[in-house]
C-alpha positions as CSV (number, residue, x, y, z in Angstrom):
1,X,63.9,95.3,92.5
2,X,62.6,96.3,89.1
3,X,60.1,98.8,89.1
4,X,57.5,96.8,86.1
5,X,56.4,93.8,86.3
6,X,54.8,91.3,83.8
7,X,51.3,89.9,84.4
8,X,49.5,88.2,81.8
9,X,51.2,89.2,79.1
10,X,50.8,93.2,79.6
11,X,53.2,95.9,80.7
12,X,52.1,97.0,84.5
13,X,53.6,99.9,86.6
14,X,54.1,100.2,89.8
15,X,52.0,103.5,91.6
16,X,54.0,105.7,93.6
17,X,52.6,104.5,96.4
18,X,53.8,100.8,96.1
19,X,57.0,102.2,95.7
20,X,57.7,103.9,98.6
21,X,55.8,101.2,100.3
22,X,58.4,98.8,98.7
23,X,61.2,101.4,100.0
24,X,60.4,101.4,103.5
25,X,60.4,98.1,103.6
26,X,63.5,97.9,101.6
27,X,65.2,100.2,104.3
28,X,63.7,98.7,107.3
29,X,65.6,95.5,106.0
30,X,69.0,96.9,105.7
31,X,68.5,98.9,109.2
32,X,68.0,95.7,110.9
33,X,70.9,93.9,108.7
34,X,73.4,96.5,110.0
35,X,72.2,96.2,113.4
36,X,72.9,92.5,113.3
37,X,76.2,93.4,111.6
38,X,76.9,96.0,114.3
39,X,76.1,93.0,117.7
40,X,78.2,90.3,115.6
41,X,80.8,93.0,115.3
42,X,80.6,93.5,119.1
43,X,80.7,90.0,120.4
44,X,83.8,89.3,118.0
45,X,85.9,92.4,119.5
46,X,84.4,91.6,122.8
47,X,85.5,88.3,122.5
48,X,89.1,90.1,121.6
49,X,89.3,91.6,124.7
50,X,87.8,88.8,126.9
51,X,91.4,87.4,125.9
52,X,93.9,90.5,126.6
53,X,91.9,90.6,130.0
54,X,92.7,86.6,130.5
55,X,96.5,87.4,130.1
56,X,96.6,89.8,132.2
57,X,94.9,88.0,135.2
58,X,96.7,84.7,134.2
59,X,100.1,86.8,134.3
60,X,99.1,88.3,137.8
61,X,98.2,84.9,139.2
62,X,101.6,83.3,137.8
63,X,103.2,86.4,138.8
64,X,101.9,85.7,142.6
65,X,102.3,82.0,142.4
66,X,106.2,82.5,141.6
67,X,106.4,85.6,144.7
68,X,105.0,83.1,146.9
69,X,106.9,79.9,146.3
70,X,110.0,81.2,145.1
71,X,110.8,84.2,147.2
72,X,111.2,81.9,149.9
73,X,113.6,79.2,148.4
74,X,115.8,82.0,146.5
75,X,115.8,83.9,149.6
76,X,117.1,81.3,151.8
77,X,119.7,80.1,149.1
78,X,121.1,83.8,148.0
79,X,121.1,84.4,152.0
80,X,124.6,82.1,152.0
81,X,126.0,84.5,149.6
82,X,124.6,88.0,150.4
83,X,123.0,88.3,153.1
84,X,119.1,88.1,154.3
85,X,117.7,91.8,153.3
86,X,119.9,91.8,149.6
87,X,118.8,88.0,149.0
88,X,114.7,89.2,149.4
89,X,116.0,92.4,147.1
90,X,117.2,90.6,144.3
91,X,114.5,88.0,144.3
92,X,112.0,90.5,144.1
93,X,113.3,92.2,141.5
94,X,113.4,89.3,139.4
95,X,110.1,87.7,139.7
96,X,108.6,91.9,139.3
97,X,110.2,92.1,135.9
98,X,108.7,88.9,135.2
99,X,105.1,89.3,136.0
100,X,105.1,92.6,134.7
101,X,106.2,91.6,131.3
102,X,103.4,89.2,131.1
103,X,100.9,92.2,132.3
104,X,102.1,94.2,129.8
105,X,102.2,92.0,127.3
106,X,97.9,91.4,127.8
107,X,97.8,95.4,128.2
108,X,99.7,95.4,124.4
109,X,96.9,93.1,123.3
110,X,93.9,95.3,124.9
111,X,95.0,98.6,123.1
112,X,95.5,96.8,119.5
113,X,91.6,96.1,120.1
114,X,89.2,98.9,119.1
115,X,85.3,98.9,120.0
116,X,84.3,100.5,117.0
117,X,82.7,98.9,114.6
118,X,84.6,99.8,111.6
119,X,83.0,97.7,109.1
120,X,79.6,98.8,109.6
121,X,80.8,102.3,109.5
122,X,82.0,101.6,106.4
123,X,79.3,99.8,105.1
124,X,76.3,102.6,106.6
125,X,78.9,105.3,104.6
126,X,78.4,103.0,101.5
127,X,74.9,103.2,101.7
128,X,74.8,106.7,102.2
129,X,76.9,107.6,99.1
130,X,74.7,105.1,97.3
131,X,71.7,107.1,98.3
132,X,73.0,110.2,97.0
133,X,73.9,109.0,93.7
134,X,70.4,107.7,93.1
135,X,68.4,110.6,94.2
C-alpha cells in the first residue's frame, strides 16, 4: 500500500501511528490467510491418508473373504493329490501372500504421505525473509 495518498490535489503523508495500524491490520490478514492455507493443506493430506487406509482395509477384507471361500475349495481339491494337511498349507500360503501384498501397497501409500504442511512452511519462510529485507 502506498505511504502517500493524494487528497484534493495536495500530497498528504500518513502518520507513524496510521502506518503502524495499517501494518498491524495487514499482518493479521496475512496470519489469517496462512492459517487457512494450513487448514487446506491438512485437509488434502488427510484425504490422501484416508485413501491409503481404505486400501489397507479393503485389502484385509478381500484377503479374509478369499480365505473363507477359497480355502475350503482349494483344500478339498488339493487333498486329492497331496493330502489334507499339505493341501491346507499350500492354500493358506498363497492367499496370505495375496492379502499381504495388498496391505503392503496401502502401507507404501501412507509412507509417501507427510502430514507436515510444507507449502505453508515455505510461505512463512518467504515472509520471514521479506520482513528481514524490509527492515
